[in-house]
N, C-alpha and C positions, 0 to 999 in steps of 0.2 A: 238729541239727548246723549249725554256722555255716560261712560261706564259708572262714574261717580253718582250720577243722578239715578241710575237704574238699580238702586239697592233694594227698594221695596220694603214692605213690612216683615216679610219672612226672613228668618236668619239662617236657614239651613241650606241655602244653595249658593254656589259660587256665581259671581257676577263679573262680566267683562273679561277681556283677554288678559294674559300676562303682560305686565308693563316692565320692560327691561331697559328703559332709558328714561329721559326726562318726561314728565307728564305733559299732556297736550295743553294748549293754552286755555281751553275751556275749564279744565280742572283748576289751574292756577288762578284764573279769573274768579272762579267760584270761591276759592279759599280767601282771596283778597276781599271779595265782597262780604263774606261772613265776618271777617275781622273788622272791616270798615263799619258795618252796621252795628257791631257790638262795641265800638269805640276802643279798640285795642290795636296795638302793634303785635303781629303774630309771626313766629318762626315755626315752621312745621317740617317734620321729616318722618316719613313712613317707609318701612322696608320689610320685605318678606324675609322671615328669619330662617326658613328652610325651603327647599325646592329651588326652582329657577329664580335667579336674581330679579328684583324689581324694586323700584324706588319712586316715591312721589315727594317732592320737596318744594318748599316756599321759603326763600331767604334763610336757608338752613346752615349757612356758613358764617353767620353773624354771631360773634360772642355775646353772651347774655349772662347777667348775674342770675344765679340759679336757686338762691335761698336753700331750702332743705333738700333740694335735689342733689346736693353734693353727696348725700348719703348713698346714692346709687353707685357711682364709681368707687366710693370707699368700700362698699360691700363687695364689689367685684375684686378689688385688690386683696381684701381679706380672704376671700375664697381661694384666690390664686395662691396666696401664701400658705394657707392650710393644705391645699392640694400638693404642694411640694415639700411639706413638712417643716416649714419655717415657723408656723404658729400651730397651736393645738386648738381644735374646735371647742374642747371642753375645759379650756383654761379658765380658772376663776378670775372674775373681774370685780373688784370692790368699788362701789359707788357711794362714798360717804355723803351723808345728808348735808354737812356743813360746807362742802365744796361744790355741790351740784348746782347748776343753773336751773331754777324752777321752770316748769312748763305745764301745759294743760293736759298732757297725756302720759301714761306709763309711769316709769320710775321717777320721771321729772316732777310728777305731782305728789309723790309720797313724802312722808315726814321723817322716816328713819333710815339708818344705814341699810344698804342692800348689797348682797353679793350674788352675782349671776355667772353662769358660764358665758364664754365669748359668743357661742352660737345663740344663746337666748338674748344677749345684748343685740345681736344682729337682727333677730326676729322682731324685737320691740322697736328698734330703730327704723325698720322698714314698714312694719304693719301699722303702727300708730305714730310714726315719725317722732319717736321719743328723743328729745333733745339731749337729755342726760346720757342716754345710751350712745347717741351719735358722738358726743364729746369723748366718752370713755373709749369707744372703738378707735377714734382718730388718735387718741393718746397711746393706745396699745400698738397700733400699726406704725404711727409716726408720719408726720407730714412729708419729710424727705423721702421716705420709702414709698409713700403713696405717689409722689410726683415722679420718682424714677420708674415705678411700675407702669404708670399711665403713659409716660413717654415711650417706654419700651413696647407698649401695646399699640403705638401709633396714634395716641390721643394727647398731643402736646398742648392743645387748647382747652383740655378739661383740667381745670385747676382747682384743687381742694386747698384753698388758702387758709381756711379756718373752720372751726366748728360753730355750733349754735351760740355758745357762751360768748365768744369773741364777736360774732355778728350782733348779738343783743347789746353788748357794751358799745359797739360802734354806733348803733342806731340811737341809743340813749344819749351818747355824746353829741351826735349830729343834731338831735332834736332838742337838746338842752333839758332833758327830763331826768328824773331820778328813779324811775321804775319802768318795767317793760309795759305795764298797762298804760302808763302815761305816754310812753313813746308811741304805742299803737294808736292811741287817741289823737296824738299830734299828726301822725302820718295820714290818718283818715279824715282829718278836718278839712273840708273843702274851702273854708275861708282862710286857712293858713297856708296851704300849698307847701307844706314842709317836704323837704327832700332828705336824702341820706346817701352817703358814699356806698351803701350796700345795694343801691340800684345800679352801680357802675361796675361793669365787668373788670375794670382795671384795678379795683380794690377788693371786690367780693369774690367768693368762690364762683367760678364761671365755667361755661361750656358753650358749644354751639349745639343746635338741635341735631345736626348731622353727626357730631361726635357722640352725643348721648344715644343716638340710634345705633352707633357702632358698639357702645357699651352693652346694649341689649343683644345685639348679634353675638358678641363674644360670650355673654352669659348663657345664651341658648345653644352655643356650640360646645360648651365645656361639659364633659361627663364627670361623674363623681359626686360624692355626698355633699361636699361643701357648696358647690354651685347649685345643686338641687335644693339645698337648704335656703339659699338666697331666692331662688325661683318660687319656692313654696311660701316664703315670707311675703313676697310681693302679691301672691294670690290671696293673702289675708288682709290686704290693705283695708283700713276702716273707711276711707273717704272715697265714695263711689259717685259723687255728684258732678264730676267733670267729664273725663272721657267716657265713663259709664253711662252718662245721660244720652250719648249718641248710639248706644247699643242696648236698648231696653228689652232684652230677650233672655229668658231663663236658661237657654241652652248655649249662650255665648259665655266663654270663660274670659274673665278680665283679670289681669295682674298689673300692678302699677305702683308708682310712687309720686306723690305730689310735692310741690314746693310753693310756699306762700310767704310773701312779705310785702305789706302795703299794696302798691299798685301791681306787684308781680304775682301772677297766678300761672303755675306750670303743672304739667304732668308728663311723665314718661310711662308708657303702658304697653302691654302686649294684649292683643285681641285674638282670641282663638275660637273660630266658628267650628261646629261639628264637621269632621271629615275634611277639613281644609288646613292648609299651611298656616301657622301662626304669623301674625303681622305685628311688628313693633311700630309704635307711633309716639312721637314726641311733639308736644305742643307747648311752646313757651310764649307767654303773653305779658304785655305791659299795658295797663288800662289808662285811659285818659283821665278818668275820674279816680279820686283817692279813697272813696268809702270802703270800709271793710266788707260790707255785704253788697255784692254785685252779682245777683243770681243770673242775670243776662250774660255776663262774661263766662261764668261757669258753664252755662248751656252752650255758649258759642264754642268753648273748648271741645265739648262733645260733638258738636256739628262739624268743626274743623277735622276732628279725628275721623268721623264717619266718612266725610268726603275724601280724605286722604287714603283711608284704608280700602274704600270701595273698589278702585281699579286693581288692587293687588290681591283680591280674593281669588283663590285657586284651589281646586280639589287636591287633597294630599296624595292622590295616586298619580299626579302629574309631576 
């Protein structure tokens, strides 16, 4: 039995030794088996965010189109700029109804003009993956500045090429549809097998699982109110059915951000057991099947996270 297998139903105890190098072959084989059985290609990176270094990885250096997960590195850059005084957290941001890309949550689903502070834009962008807020924050920060900051942080393969509005337009163009709802139906049709450039990391916002893990490490290493605001927004994420399914315990704190587009189902999360070091885990998947509702894939993301996090659990006094 490996450390990953010895997690057990209780959530309050550390399991297994510290892992300070590559995981053993049994853990990697378990991760591959879960992905194979779920019908997905998976990239996984788990890392201890405090305490002794430790990492578990599966194909975590492969660039992947990340869909709405672009909002996570964008939020890090925003917080860094606020921390050095280049942006104000309470700066008003206007989101006019006529120019907003519609979406299913937050400001994106509203009908009238809205003005929010930048920090509230960040909160909605992360907590409910608000597409209108994501586009507004990217416009406020600027693509070039995002790119320069990410390169400076040692994240050259984390590319925020566009926001949700540009992604949506690209998918509609690729599928020959005239609405987002029609584009989603086209991508999900198993008889059509439609594709899109937004599955390709050469054209979409992209990152590796390993670099998104580094984004989490940086976020957890930064003091100050702006970075704490980002961490708190991640704690309010509305979508709990992926990584959260692997940790069904009331005393486990979960913080995260999902990304979803057609066959792509992703999550970057932080798992914090009581009295233990927090562990960041990134699971990026691409499903073989195109349907919009694949609960088995969502459950597999939770299981992949559980197996990857297990060997890294360590009491916080170590």
